[in-house]
C-alpha positions, 0 to 999 in steps of 0.5 A: 154565425150568418153574414147578417148577424155578423155585420150587425155585431160588427157595427154595434160592438163599438157602441156597446163599448162606448156605453159601458165605458161612458156610463160605468167607467168611474165605477169599474175603473180605468183598466176595465174601461180600456179592456172593454172598449179595446176588446170590442174594437178588436172583435169588430176589426176581426169581423171587418176583415172577415167581411172584407175577405168574403166580399172582395173574393166573391164568397159573399154577394152584396147584401143589405140587412134591415135592422129597424124602422128609422123615420117614416113620415108620409112618403118619406121612408128611412130604415136603419140598415147595414149595407155590405158591398165592396166599398163599405167592406173596404171602409170597414177594415180601414176604420176598425183597423186604424181605430183598434190600433189607436185604442192600443196606442192610447194605452201608453199615450194616455197612461197618465191621464185621469179621464181615460174611461171618458177618452176611450168611450169617445173613441168607441163612439166615434168609431160606431158613428163612422161605421153607421155612416159607411154602412148606410143604405140611405141618406138619412142613416148617412146623415146620422153617422155624418153628424155622429162623427161630428159630435164625437170629433167635437168631444175628442178635439176638446177632450182637454177642455180646461185648455182654452185653445182646445175648447176653441178648436172644438167649437171651430171644428163644430161650427165650420162643419155645420156650414158644410152640413147645411149644404149636405142637408139641402142636397138630401132635400133636392134628391128627395124632391127629384126621386121621391126616395132617399134610399140608394138602391132606389135612387141609382137606377133612376138617375139616367132617366132624371139626367135632364130634369131641371129646376127653375130658380132665380130666373135660371134653369138648373140641372137637378142632378148637377145641383144635388151633387154640388150641394152634397159636395159642400157637405163633403168639403166641410167634413174633408176639410177642402179649400174654404172649409179647411180652417178647422183641421189644423186647429184640431191638433189641440186634441190628443195625438191619437185623436189626430190619427183617428180623425185625420188619417182614416175616418172622419176626413175621408167621409166626404171622399167616400160619399162622392165615390158612393154616389158615382151613379149620380156624379157620372151624370153631373159633369158640372159638379165633377168639374167643381170637385176636381177644381176644389181638390186641385186647389186644396192639394196645392194650398195645403202643400204650400202651407205645410212648408212653413209650419213648425208644429210636428202635428200641424205639418202632418195635418196640412199633409192630410188636407193636401192628400184629401185634395188628391182623392177629390181630383181622382173622384172629380175626373171619374177615377173613383177607384183611384180615390178609394185606393188612395183613401185605403193606402193613405189610412196606413201611412198617415196613421203611422205618421201621426202616431209616430209624431205622438211617439216623438212628442212623448219622447220629448216630454210633450214638446211639439215644436220641431225647432226644439228637436234634432238629433233624435234618430239614435234616441228614438231609433224605432220611431225614426225607422217607422217615420222614415217608412211613413215618409217614403210612403207618403212621398210615393217612392217607387220605380215606375215600369218595374212597379215596385214601391211603397203604398203611396207610389201606387195610389198617388201615381194612379191619380196623377195618371188618371188626371193626365188621361182626363186632361186630354179633353178637359182643361180643369183636369189638365190643371189638376194634373199639373197641380198634382205634380207640383204638390208631389214635389212640395209634399216631398220637401215638407215631409223630409223637412219634418224628418231632418228637423226632428231626427237629424242635425244638432240637438236643440234640446237639453239643459242648455238648449236655446228657448227662442224660435227663429224670431227670437221670441219665446214659443212655449209648447204646452203638454197634454194638460196645458202646462209648460214643458219643453223637455229641457233637462230631460233626455229623450226616450223611446216610447213603451212597447204598447205604443210601438206595436201599432206603429209596427203594424201600420208600417206593414200596411205602409210598405205593402198595401199598395202592392197587394191591392193595386191590381184589384183597386185600379188595375185590370181586376178592378171591374170584378173587385168593385162590381156594382159598388162603383159606377162608370159611364161607358165613355169613362176611360180615365183608368185605361192609361196603361201603355198610353202615357208618355215617359214624362208623365210616368217618371214625373212624380218620381222626379219632383219627389227626388227634387223635393228631397234634395232641396230639403236635405240641402236646406236642413242638413247641408246648410243647417240653420238656413231655414231658420234664417229665411224664417227670421227675415219674415219675407212676404212669401214666408209670412204668407205661407206661415200665416196659412194664406191669412185665411183665419184673419180673413174669415175673422174679419168677414164672418167673426167680426161681422157676426159680432157687430151684428150681434152687438147691434141687435143686443145693444141697439135692439135688445137694450135700447129698444126692447128694454128701453120701451119695456122693462126700462120704459112702461114697466119701469113707470108702472113699477115706480107708481106701484112702489109709491102706492105700495107705501100705503100698504103698511100692514097695521090694522089700526091704519086700515081701521082709520082709513075705513073710518074716513071712508064711512065718514065720507060716505055719510057726508055724501049721503047727508048732502044728497038728502038735503 
């Protein structure tokens, strides 16, 4: 099989599985649908690793396969193509590996659901859209994949559409992403206006010659490359849930937990990071846009980390963790360390998918309970889940020994970002701010991650027949199971998940343990130039990754120090002084309320946008439509015409003798008129 045919089979295999399960799932049954979709995903995964190994180790050169014409209108040309380089090959293994494991995991998690063919079809459709996105050779195919993952995420988040909260969450995700996508579309238009093409291979060589091109608008002069990159980044903000456009991400937990692992760990939410790194030849000539990326990434990392401190739903804590880690990736991309952003994207996929699927194992073991306040003492009831959650927690907190350079996956990629931000901060105030924020966020990440472990697996059991049903406020806080029914797990003994769910956790644990160590040198180390080749572009003046031997001890040991501090505080609050966290929450202090209510963004947006839009809609509906249009139209002139017509319509009786009588009167009248006129 030639490389060209191999990569085409890779991309379209999930689409074939989605079509078979989606169109014929009811006819062929649940198990055949699962076998077809999972089998084709495993084939795509094997082909992805084959592609990655050949590209990464130099056996294959970068290439593009033209599949079919897409859009050709005037000077605008876009073909469907599959672009293979180191960046796309890296994303291929991330997407297909996580998706394959999610498919396998879902065999156990969704075993009792009666809509499995539809679920697996949606999963495969999502994967195809993501593969189309990461292998795109131009902006139009990228936009196709971009909107495709948006559609599939809408279907997956609202999979249990009979639950009002799930339907609302799906709509929220769809609408918020449309806001970002509007900026993305404007960015594509700006690029086409500047370069006359949307093909990456044609745009990138022209960026340097267009670096000073400007656009006059609203009485100001705008740098074209900066403007295009800023608009494109707005799209990335929506897709990757960055500050201001982040509100959809936590609500997306309404979908099945495997969906959270697929969307939030390795695929859709990382699309924005991938796009910024792919467009490094443009962003390197857009200093203003890079500063905006850095600033938004830093604020997001801090915001999400603080909110994660006060959440009680086990999946929401991990969701805000995802939001914060995406902020780290944008910090790296903003300071010019695109390799570091891709490295953290790569390692994050393993330990975040591990945490989400581990949380799903806890939820299943607790009979669909998601509130950590109703858990505790599960370490010996779910021993395998406990071990993999510990591995995921150690990985996301970046535990490792500097100098010796031994640690888990997050240690290598997170520290690379912090070190790059420090290096860039020597001559960049925003990068310096991002460095300080990244240290603080690392400490907060450690606290809320260990808080999750301690509340879930340690302390006293808060489940069972005599467990208390009230939260820290004393109010009932019923969790709902996958189908929307109340089920606290009280009276049930927690149990370990079936092997079909534990197998993917074991595989992801290997990635969380060794992915950073295995790829550190190639991604951000001395071998990065050979590894990335032309897939990532850095200006000759960009030296943010050349920090080896130039960092003070405080920067080297700082991340480990704040991580240890976060662990100690969490251990004290939730183990040594168990119940202290609940007592703090019960006081409803100003800081706790601010964090628990997510900085009141939902309330703020509801007041500014939702209520304003509703008021405007009511104005046009009740004032414009009902009073003005209907008042003058159907209820005005039309009503008068109808009334007159109704009155005259009474003369139309339908009886022949009535009509004959009228005709006789008419003839008599005519004769009378004629006689009067003759005389």
